Residue, then its C-alpha position, 0 to 999 in steps of 0.5 A: x917628425x924629423x929627427x936631426x941626423x946626429x940624433x938618429x945615431x945617438x939615439x940608436x947608441x943609447x937604445x943599444x945599451x938596453x936590454x932587448x925588452x926595453x929597447x922599443x918602449x924607449x924610442x917611444x918614449x923618446x919621440x913622445x917626449x920631442x913631440x910633447x916639448x915641441x908642441x908645448x914650446x911652439x915648435x922649438x926644434x932645439x929644446x925638444x931635442x935636448x929634452x928628448x935626448x937628455x931623458x934617453x940618456x938619464x934613462x939609459x944611464x939608470x938602466x944600465x948602473x951608469x952614473 
């Protein structure tokens, strides 16, 4: 899977906010969401980026207590 260069940096910033034991699972979840949306929407890259980025941001916010 190809990930946009900006998303690599952003994803790593989000994952760094998490406790160590959640980091790998968070990245796996990000890529799973991206793949599912990408395939369901007929290869719509921007929609897949949006959904995966939104999900990881909300997850990191919830875990870290940020609203």
